[in-house]
N, C-alpha and C positions, 0 to 999 in steps of 0.2 A: 262559366261552366254549366249553369242552369240552361242558358240558351242553347248550348251544344247538345245537352240531353234532350231538350224538347224537339230540336231539329232532327236528331237521330230517331226519336220515337215517331215523328211524323213520317220520315222516310221509310221506316220499317212498316208503318201502317199502310203506306202507299204500295210498297212491294207486296205485302200480304194480300191486299185487295186485288192487285194486278195478277198475282198468282192464282187466286180463286177464280177470277174472270177467265184466265187462260184455261184452267181445268174444266170450267163449266161450258166451254165452247165445244160443240160436237167436232169430233176428229175429222169428219168428212167435209167440213165447211171450207170453202175456198176463200181464204182470208184476203187474197189479192183483190177479189171483187170489192170487198168492203174498203180496202185501202184506196182503190181507184175512186170509189164513190166519195170518200172523205176528201181526197185530193181535189176532186172536181168541185165540190162544194166550197172548200176553203179557197180555191183558186178564184172562183166567182166573187166571193166576199172581198178578198184582198184586191182584186182587180177593180171593183167598184170603189173601194175606199181610196185607191191610188189615183183614179182618173175622174172621179166625180167631185167637182168643186161647187160650193154654194157661195157665190160672191155677194157680199153686202153692198148694195147699191142704193144709197139714200135710205129710204124706209122699207126697202124690199130686198128679197133674195132672188137671184137668178142662177141658173146652172151654167157651168163652163167646164172646160176640160183642158188639161195641160197638153193633150195631143193636138188641140187646135193651134196653140201658140208654139209648140215645139214638136212638130210632126216627126222629127227624127227619133222621138221616144216611142214610136209605134211598136218596136219589139216588146215593150211591156205588155201590150195587148196579146201578143203571141203566147206569152207565158201564162197569163191569167184568164184568158177567155177559154174556159175548159168545158163548156156546155156539151160539146160533142162527146166527150168522155162520159159525162153523166147519162146521155142518151144511149151510148154503147152499153154501159152497165145496166141501165134500165131495161133495154131490150133483152139482154141476156137473162136478167133475173126474172122478168115477167114471163118470158117464154118458158123458162125452166119451171117457174112456179105454177104456170097454167097446166103444163104437162103433169106435174106432180099432183095438182088438185084433181085433174081428171082421173088419174090412177087411183086416187082415194075415193072417188065417187062424188066429189064436190061439183056442183053445177056451175056453169059459167056465171050465172047471176050471183051466186054466193061468193064466188072467187072475186068477181069484179067489185061487188059491194065492199068486201073486206079491204081490197087495195085502195079504192077511192076514198073510203072512210079514213084510212090511215094517211092518205095524201092531203085531204081537204079539212080534216078536223082542226088543225092549227090555224086555218085561214080565218075562221069566224072571229077569233080574238083580234087579229091585226085589222080586219075590216071594221069591226065595231069600234076599236079605239080610234082609228083615223077618221071615221064618220063623226064621232063625238068631238074629236079635236078640231076637225075642219069647221063644223058648225059653231063651236066655241070661238074659234079664231075670227070667223066672219062676223059673229054677233058682237065681238069686242072691237070691230072696226079694222081688223087686219087687212092688209093689201090683198085683193082678190088674186092677183098674179102670183104673189108669194104662196098663198094657200094652194093654188093650183100646182105650183112647182113642187111643194112638199108632198102633196097627196099623190101626184104622179110618180115621184121617186119612191114613195113608201109602198105603193101598190104595183109598181112595175114588175116585181117578181111573179105576179099572178099570171101574166101571159104565158110564162114558162109552164106553170102548173096546168093551165088549160090545154096546151098542146100535148104535154106529157100524159094527161088524163085521156085525151082522145086517142093517142097511140096505144095506151094501155088497154082501152076498151076494144080496140081493133086487133089486139094481139092474136086471137085465133085465126084471123085472116092474113096476118103478116108473117106467120112462122116460116113460110116457104118463099116469101117474096124476095127476089134477087135485088140487092141494093142498087144495081145498075138501072133499074126502072125509075125509081124516084130521082136518081142522079140525072137521068135523061130528061125528066120533067124540068128540073132546075136549069139545065143547059138550054132547053128550048125557050123557057120563059125569059131567061136573060138575053137570048138572041133577039127575041121579039121586043123586049123592053129597051135594050141599049143599042142593038144593031139595026132594028127596023123602025125605031121610034114609036113603039107600042105604048099603050096607056100605063101609067105608073101603078095603078091599082092591081095590074096583073101580077106584080111582084109578090102579092100576098098569097098567091098559090104556092110560093116557095116556103111559106111558114110551116105547113105540114110536110111538104115534099122534102125540104132541106133537112129537117130533123128525122125524117124517115130513113135517111141514108145510114146514119150511125145506129139508129134503133134496129134496123134490119140486119146490120152487121152484128149486133148483139145476138139476134136470133141465130145467125150463121155460126157464131161462137158456140151457142148452146148445142147446135147440131154437130159440133166437132170439126167444122170446116176451117177454123182459124187457129188450130192448135200448133201448126208448124211455125217456126220462126220466119220462114220464107214469106208467109202471109203478112206478118207484121212488117217485114222489110219492104215488101212491094207496096203496101199501103203508105208507109212512111215516105219512101222515096218518090213514089208516084204522086202522092198528095202534095208533097213539098215542091216538086218540080212544076206541077200544074199551077199551084198557087203563085210561084215565082213568075211564071209566064204571064198569068192573068194580071198581076200587079205591075209588072215591068212593061208589058207591051199592050195590054188590053184596057188599061185605064182604071182598073179597080183600085180602091183605096188600100193603102198598106196596113192601116189599122183594122183589126178584127173586131172592134167594138164601134158603136155609134159615137160620132164626134159632133157636138152641137155646132151649128153653123156650116157644116159641110153638106154639099148637095147630095151625096150618096153615102149610105151606110151599108156596111157589109153584113150587119146583123139585124136590121129592122126595115124590111124583112131580109132573111138570109139571101145572099148572092151566091153565085157559083164559086167565087173565091173563098167565101166562108165555108162552103161545103167541102171543097178540096182541102182546105186547111184542116177541117175536122177529120178528113180521112187520114191526113198525116198524124194528127194527134191520136187517133184510134190505133194506128200502126205502132206508134211509140208506146201506147198503153199496153198493147198486146206483147210487145217485146219486153216490157218491164215486169210481166207477171211473175216470172220465176224469182227475180230479185225481191219483189214485194212479198212473195210467200216466205222467203227465207227471213226477211226483216220482221215479218209478223210472228215469227216463232218466239220472239222476245216478249215476255208478258207485259212489260211496260208499254212498248210500242203498240201491241195489240189492244191493250186496254184503252189507250188514247184514241185509236181508230174506232173502237167499239162505241165509246162515248160520243164521238162526233156523229156516228151513224144513228145512234139512238135519238139524237136531237137535230138531225140533218135539216128537217123542214123548219124547225124553230130558228136555227141559225140562218137559214136562207131567207125566211120571211121577215126577220127582225133586224138584219144587218144594216139596211138603209135607215131604219128608224134610229138605230144606235148612232149612226153618223149625223143624222139631223138633230137628235137630242143634244149631242155634243156641240154642234154648230150653234144651236139656239141658246144653250147655256153660256157658251163662250161670248156671245154678243153682249152679255152683261159687263164684260171687261173691255168692250170696244172691238174694233176690227183687228183680229189676230192673224198673224202670218201663217199661211198654210191651211187656214180654216175659213176666213172670210175675204181673203185678198185674191186678186186676179192671178191665175196660175200660168204666168208668162215667163218664168225664169227658173233656174236651178235652185235658187234660194227657196222658192215655194216648194219644190220637190223635197228638199231637205227638211223643211218645216213640216210637210205633210207626213213624212216618215216618222217624225217625232210624235205626231198625233196618233199613230196607229195603236199604241198601247192604250190610249184613252178610249178610242173607238172600241177596242176589245173589252175594256172594262165596262163600257156602257152596254155592249152586247151581252156580257155576262149577267148584268142586272136584268135585261130583258129575258134571257134564258131562264134565270131563276124564277122570274115572275110567271112565265108562260109555258114552261116545258111540260107542265101537267096536261096542257091542251093536246100535246102530241103523244105523250107517253101514257096518258090516261090514269095518272096517279101512281103512287109507288106500291099499291097493294094488289095490283092486277097480276094474277099468277101467270098470265100469258107472257109477261115481260121477263120471266125468269126461266132459264133452262136448267134442269137438274140432270147431271150426267154422272155415270159411274164408270170410270175407266179402270182397267186392270192396274193394280198397284197404287190407286189413288182413292182417297175417301170420298164419300158423297158430299158434293159441295154445290154452291149455286153462285151465279153471277149474272150480270145483265145480258140479255139476249139482243142480238142485232138481227132484226127481221130481214128476211130475204126480199 
């Protein structure tokens, strides 16, 4: 009876907090944007946890992927490689935010400094921790290859932030750029690389150009050019068809993430197939907007999305550390299936699925320890929106920054 009472009180407290958050959100906010951002972040996290294996080999750890041993699992990467959606939302929010800042008289420098500070403030903690950890491991005689593997995985999310920061800085120049221009760059780079035997380093031109495509689509969304469902259908159908042709007849990998041991990666750097796949994802995202808006009317769903957005960079930066912390701790019990074993069969997949809650728990610990680096402490007034709606009392709740 007592347990039931405690559980009921907890549920009531959660509902009350969710209701306050819902009331504190400005009525004009497009909640679908926040929902898409949250889905994109969680997709990347789950994707990494599902396809990244750290195999214990003697006294060292090496990376492996189930997609190398079971390439027919490639559709997993189609579901969880959601970076294009993040760049779509980023382009939309940055373009809208810059226009709003100009209308308020905020200079470009002030606007950019605010956005980059919000983006990079959480980075210092993860870089500092892994610098200390790497030095400590090497000083105690750890295998240099293992340390390199761990540091590379831990800091791999930073490439995304650097590209995103560069595109953010260039937002005033990109507000009217047609997405077909960067798409044409990617097409010609791949023709030279793969069709004419050009140098492999040329592919790195696609790193900014490839992500410019969804980013400038986001700017087009802000201009109102993608409001019709027809735009979403064209992007979804055209992107999916182009990707199918490239994978089936042009020799591009079916996996939309990098696979250790494979000669070509669709993601590192982005290929034409990754970009056309991103177009399809963006089309699907645009088609889902109305459904997401309806779903976000529920206070509980909206509060969950708001909390993910408030800690988006913390979740993104620390999810690989959570995986590696679990892997390292598990070694104390020996080579555990789904954690330290070679990912070459469905038994490994089933075991890895069972580890996901443990990874999530480790990430929660990281979030609790380092969320202040992103949110700037709980006392900052800028993190709270106070709104007064007709028929509602004055209340407060967490703000999700645009």
